[in-house]
Each structure stands twice: as structure tokens, then as C-alpha cells.
C-alpha positions, 0 to 999 in steps of 0.5 A: 500500499505504502509503495503503490502510494509512493509510485502514484504520487511520483507518476502524479508529479511527473505528469503535471511537471512536464505538462506545465514545463510544455505549458510554459514553453508554449506560453513563453512564445505568446508572451514574447510575440503575442501580447505586444507587452514587448516590442516585437520586430515582424522580421525576426519573429520566429513562427509559432511552428518553430516553437511547437516543433522544439516541445518534445525536446523540451520535455525529453530535457525536462525530464532528465533534468528533474530526475538528476535534480532529485525531484521524484525522491518521494518520502514521508519526511521531506520537508517543503524546503527541500522540495523547493530545492530540488525543484530550483535546481531541476528548472535551473538544470533543464534552462541550461540544457534548452540553452545548450541544445539551442546554441548547438543547433544554432538556432537564431530565433531564441528569445532571452525574454522568451526563455526567462518567461519560460523559466519562470512560468515552469518554476512557478507552475511546478512549485505551486502544484507541488505545494497544493498536492503536498497539502492535500496529502498531508491533510489526509493523513491528518485525518488518518488517510494514508498512514503507516506504522512505525516501530521504534527500537529502543525505549530510552529518552531518545526513543520516546523523543522520536515518539514525540516527534513522530505524534507531532508531524501528524502530516507525515502519516507515521503512527508510532506502533510500539518500542522494541526493546532487549533490555527488559529491566528498562520496563515498559513505557508509558506512551507506548508498549514494549511489543517484542525484543530485537530478535522479533523484529522480522516477525513483528514487521510481518504480523502487524504490517510495519513500514518504518523502523526507527533505531533510537539507542544511545551511542553506547549500544552501538552493538545493538544497532548492528544487530538491528541492521542484521535482522532487517538486511532481508526486509523491505522496509524503511530504516532511520537511524536517530543520532544520539549527539545531544553534546553536539547541539547547535551542529547539522550533518552531512553525508558523502561518498569518499571511495566507497567509504561513508563519511559524516561531516559535522558542520557547526552551522549554516554560516559559511561560504557565500552565507557569510558574505550574504549575512555581512552585506545584509548587516552593513546595509541594514545597520547603515540605514537604521543609524541614518534614520535614527541618528538624531533620536540617538544624539537626543538620548545621548544628551539626556544622559549626560544631563541627568547623571555625571560619567561618560554617555557610552559604556564599553564592556568586554564581552565574547564574540565569534569563536570566543574572541573578545571585543569592546561592546557599546551601550548607552550607560544605564548605570551609575559610573561606579557601578562595578567597583566591586567587580562584574555581576549581573543585573538584578531587578530593581538594581540600585546601581541604574539611574532613573533613565537607565531604567526607561532604556533598559526597559525599551532596549534603547541602550543596545542601539550603539551596537549598531556600530559594532555591527559595522566594525564586524564585531557583532551582527544584527541577529544572533545569540547575545554576546556575554562577558568572559567571567560568565562564559568561563562559569556557564561553559562548565555547567550549560551544555553546548554553550560554547557552541553559540560562539560559532557565529557573531554575537548578535543586538538581538536574537531568537531567545529574546523575541521568544521572552528568553532574556536578562536573568530568564532561564539560561538553558533555554536561552541556549536552546533557542540559540542553537536552534537559530544557528542551526536553521539560519536563513537570511529570511529567518533573521529579518523575521527576528528583526521585524519581531524585535522591533514589533515587540519593543513597541508594542509588548512589554518586555520580560526580564528587561532590567 
């Protein structure tokens, strides 16, 4: 049933992809030469029969390109962004193939505007159709249609988390059926029964119509994982290995083949290569625009600070940034000039060291505005984990798992933890969890989302732990 469903979806996608690509090819001629939106010289306008005659070649090139790009690797746990990336690769590869064949045929009638319209039309059509198809499939699955059963090998912390995750992603249609556990002393779990041992796997799969096996064992039970692979080697069933690597929080995994050997790479963040350039470019542009727009307001705040309390306008404090390197972070001064005469200490609610103006600046986050200069200097980013003082970094790194992984990226003026309310003296462990999620899932749109939420909550919501 599950395999037939996958084959049906593949056929459905192939048919729609090729149909929409063909329609985009013919529509590009109409857009370029018949709508009047683009000036056309009648002497060089190709006949429609030329485009129509090229259609079989376009379909063949599209089929090959889409297959090579992985657009038909259908599985239940595939996320839409993976689907989108495959479609972009497939349409891009098809476009290159079409242009290459046109050049080889020395076809002088190909129009660059028509080619651009063709690529855009094919991309939009294929993405839209796939999006609607998956929405329909996932809606049906969430209502109990097209379900499949899964066994979870193990019954410990990782196995129970796997069950919770599968239940959370109901759109996958994968229903946890039970645990498979050899260590009887662990006892039955509360959320699912233990239905057998590793030796019973093949019998359980046949008896209960199981389609998926998730191996969720801790690293110290690697030998049991090998036994599972041995039991399943002669059975057609999907097998997923859940990595038990909590100490590697903040990292993403990628695999590659090196002369027949599988190599698992651990990349601490997506902030590498061109992504670093994109993020830095965003920081420079947005920080510059912000400074130009709010510089009169910042000058007004500086004047207020100077008038209302003795001491400098700005407060410089050593913080740890990228790779733990120290830098001087700028803030508007919100405390008395001698606030740290007894050494560094965390700010507390109703802290007597604060000035009355400083209390307002901290509650509204306006004391952070000078950090725009840190962003321009490259010490910080607009978005990232909030930087901490070296003395506290040394302290937290010994007690908070994964804390140092926050320094895999530049520190930020705001972050995913802050917009979710985890700031100041809130739970440090929760802040680290949100920071590591941000590091692992970073993309430019995520940064823009966090910036928007920061401004929104500064203007319209009371800030918790802002003292």
C-alpha cells in the first residue's frame, strides 16, 4: 500500500511537471510575441510552429533534468524546503540544457525574454502544483488516511523523543506502533508498549504490517544497532537511524561518499561560504540605514544621559563574540559610573546601581542602539546569540551543555531567544536551546523575521526580564 502510494505520487508529479513545463514553453512564445507587452520586429519573429516543433525535445530535457535533480525522491519525512530546493535545481538544470541545445542547433530565433518567461513560468507552476498536492496529502494524513506504522528500537530518552516527534508531525502519516527493547529491566514505557525484542523484529514487521523502523539507541548500544541492521537486511522496510548526539547541539550533518566509504560531516552552522558574505552584506546595509534614520534620536538620548547623571555617555564592556574572541561592546550607559567598583555582576530587578533614565532605556532596549557601530565594525551581527562577558562565559561553559557552540557565529544585537522572551535573568538553558536552534536553521529570511519581531515587541509588548 505504502509503496503503491509513493509510485502514484511519483507518476502524478511527473505528469504535472512535464505538462506545466510544456505549457510554460508555449506560453512564453505568446507572452513574448503575441501580447504586445514587448516590442517585436515582425521580420525576426519566429513562426509558432518552430516552438511547437521543439516541444518534444523540451519535454525530454525536462524529464532528465528533473530526475537528476532529485525531484522524484518521494518520502514521508521530506520537508517543503527540500522539495523547493530540488525544484529550483531541476528547473535551472533544464534551462541550461535548453540553452545549450539551442546554441548547438544554431537556432537564431531563440529569445532571451521568452527564455526567461519560460523558466519563470515552469518554476512557478511546478512549485505551486507540488505545494497544493502536498497540502492535500498531508491534510488527508492528518485525518487518518494513508497511514503507516513504525517500530521504535529502544525505549530510553531518545526513543521517547522520537515518538513525540512523530506524533507532532502528523502530516507524515507515520504512526508509532511500539517499542522494541532487549533490556527488559527498563520496563514498559508509558506512552507506547514494548512489543518485542530485536530478535522478534522480522516477525513483528510481518505480523503488524510495519513500514518504518526507527533505531533510537544511545551511543553505548552501538552493538545492538548492528544487530538491528542484521535482522532487517533481508526485509523491505524503511530504516531511519536517530543520532544520539546531544553534546553536538547546534551542528548539522551531511554525508558524502569517499572511495566507497561513508563520511559523516559535522558542520557547526550554515554560516559558511557565500552565506557569510550574504549575512555580512545584510548587516552592513541595514545597520547603515538604521544609523542614518535614528542618529538624531540617538543624539537626543546621549544628551539626556549627559544631563541627568555624571559620567560618560557610552559604556564599553568586554564581551565574547565569534569563536570566543573578546571585543568591546558599546551601550548607552544606564548605571552610575562606579557601578562595578566591586567587580562584574549580573543586573538584578530593581538594581540600585541603575539611573532613572537607565531603567527606561533598559526596559525599552534603547540602551542597545550604539551596538549598530559594533555591527559596522564587524564585531557583531544584527541577529545572533547575545554576547556575554568572559567571566560569565567561563562559568556557564562548565555548567550548561552546548554553551560554547553559541560562539560558532557572531554575537547579535537581538536573537531568536530574545524575541521568544528568554533574556536577562531568564532560564539560561532555554536561551541556549533557542540560540542553537537559530544557528542550525539560519537563513536570511529568518534574520529578517527576528528583526521584525524585535521591533514589533519593542513597540507593542512589555519586555519580560528587561532590567
